[in-house]
N, C-alpha and C positions, 0 to 999 in steps of 0.2 A: 063591842065593835065587830062588824061583820066583814069578812074578807072574801071577795069573789075573784076567782081565777078566770081569765079570759079563755075561751075555747074556740079555736085551738091556740096553743102557745108553745114555746120551747123550740128545740132544734127542728129545722126542716129536714127533708129527706137528704138533700145534698150535703148538709153539714153532718148529719148522722153517718152518712157513707164515708165522708172524709175522716171522721173520728175513728171509725172502724178500721179503715185502711192504715191510719197512723198508729193505732194501738197494735195492729198486727205486725207492724214493722219492728217490734221488739225481738222478733224472730229473725230479723235480717240485719242485725247490728254489724258494723257501725252504720247508723242511719240518722238523717236529720231532715227537717223540712226546709224548703227554700222560702224563707220568710215565714211569718206566723201562719199556721195552717188555717185558722179561723180567727175572727176578731174576738178572742176571749182569752185574756191573760191568765186566768185561773187554769184553763185547760192546757195552755202552753207550758205553764210551770209543772203541771202534773205529768205531761208527756216527757218533759226533760228529766223528771225524777225517775222515769222508767228507762232512760237511756236514749231517748229520741230527742235530740236537741233542735235548735233553730239556727240556721245560718243565713246570712244576708246575701251571699254571692256564691256562684258556682266555683269561684276561685278558692273558696275555703274547703272544698271537697277534694278528697284524694281518690285516685283511681280505684275502682272496685267498690266504693262506698255506695250506699243507697240514698238517693235523693227523692224526697216526697214533694210533688208539686201540689200546692195548696188549692183549696176549693175555688179560689178566685181565678185560677188559670194562669198560664204564662204564654208568651208569644212563641211562634215557630222557631225563632233563633235560639231560644233557651233549650228546646228539645234537641236541636242540632248540636249545641255546645255540650250538653250532657252526654250525648252519644259519642262525641269526639273524645271526651274525657273518660270514656268507658265506665260510666256510672250506671248503676242499676236504678231504673226509674219506676217509682210507684206514683201513678197519676191519680190524684184525689180531686181533680177538677170537677166541679158540680156539673152534672149532665146538662142542666139548663144553660150554663155558661158555655159549654161545648157547642150547644145548638146556636147560640149567639155568635160564637167565633166562626162557625161554619157558614152561617148566613152572611156575615160580613165579608168573608172571603169570596163567596159565591157572587155577592153583589158587585164586588170589584172586578171579578173575572167576566161578568156579564155587562160591564160598561156603566154601571150605576155609580153615583157619588155616594159612598157610604157615610152616613151620619149617625154617630152614637150619642144618644141622649142619656146623660148620666153625670156623675161627679168626676171632674177632670183628673183628680189625683187618686181616684179609687183604683186599687189593683185589678179588679175585674174589668173595669172600663179600659184600662191600659192594655190588658191582655186581648180584649176584643179588637181594639184599635190596631194591634200588631198584626191581625189577620186581615185588616181592611185595605191593604195596599198603601201605596205612597200618597194617595189623595184622601185617605180617611180623615175625618174630623170629629171632634167631640164638642157638643154644646150642652151646657149645664142649665142655662136659663134663656129667656127670650132676649136678653141683652147680648147674647152670643151669636144671634142669627146673622148679624152683619158680617161675620167671618165666613159664612157659607158661600162658596162660589156660585156664580150663575151658570147653571148647566141645564140640560134637558131632562135628565133622569136622576132621581134621588131614591136611595134606600135608607130608611130610618129604622134603627135598632135601639131598643131600650135596655138600659141597665136592669138586670133581673130583680134588683131590690129597690128600684126607683118607685116613687109614689105615682100611681097610675093617673090620678086626677091632674097632677102637675105635668105629667107627660102629655096628656091630651091638650092641655092649655098651650104648651110649647109647640106641639105639632100643628095646632090650628094657626098659630102666629107664623110658624115656618112656612106653611103652605100658602099663606096669604102674601108673604114677603118674597117667596121663591116659587112661583108657579111652575108647574111642569108635571111630568109623569112620576108618580110616587108608588114605591113598594114599601109598605109599612109593616114591620115585623114587631108585633107586640109581645116581646120576649120576656115580659115581667113574669117572675116565678109565681105559680098558682098559690103556693104556700105563703108567699109574701103577701099576696092580695088577700088571702083568707085571714091572715093575722091582722092586717091593717083594718079590714072590715070588722073583725071581732073586737078589736081595740076601740074603734070608733063607736060601735054600738054600746059597749060597756061604759065608755067614758061619759055617755049621755045619761047614765043611770046611777053614777056613784058621786060621792062627795069629794073624793080624792083618788088619784090614780098613780101607781108606781110602775115604771117601766124598768125591768131588770135586764141588764146587758152591758157589754163593753162600750165604753165611751167613744172608742174609735170605730164602732160598728155602724155601717150605713143603715142596716135594719133598725137598730136601736134608735139612731138619730131620727129617722123618718117616723118611727112610731111615736117618739116623744113630740115631734112637731105636730103630727096629726092629732094626738090626744090633747095637747096643750090648747089647740084652737077650740076644743069642745069642753074640756074640763081644765080651768085655769090652775087648779091645785094638782099639778102633775109633777112628779118627782122622778129623777133618774137615779137608780141605785145599782149596785153590783152584789151578786151573791158571793158568799164565802164558803158555801158548801158544795161539794162535788155532786154534779148531776142535776143541780137545780137552777142553773143559769140559762139564759136565752142565748 
């Protein structure tokens, strides 16, 4: 049996950066992440074993503790609350997500209707929406376009881990249903696009394909959907060895 590894694969820059920040927090104990740092339960367990736990709410932090904001980002109100509680902040937000947040805020301030195309319940998408002002809206599929208000100016921002082909399909339908001036921010992460392209190419060349990653990861889910359409014998698995998971 021949095993071929897709190239590139593994952690992207943003996740590697978040991991390094969190591992460095062992020198700033007591410390904890606000929600799972990344969608990888094995790493979350390893981090907890080093003393850096995971808390669901800022209410669970005590004054002076270190809070680590996860790679998916948080809204401006969370920053304000952390400062009010006198917490030490380590911001592990992916730089690409930061860019999306900034573009959403700028769109709102300049009078555009911010539209985030992505998974409605994904923490990254929620963090971007929090910067998009009171009129920001999320659409996940073409079926959601009816919820978009009729205005003259739209700014469309994409979840960094969203499938690009699916985004383009939604965008085309959106522009047809809601004509007007459009500012389109294709903020999909380059690393995500590269991994999707590499997976699609390899899927056409193999008899079976295994996607390794957390089942609650958008990246993993999108890769699985993409590969399954090309290679029906696609399986989703999780690594049990440190450093080898996606």
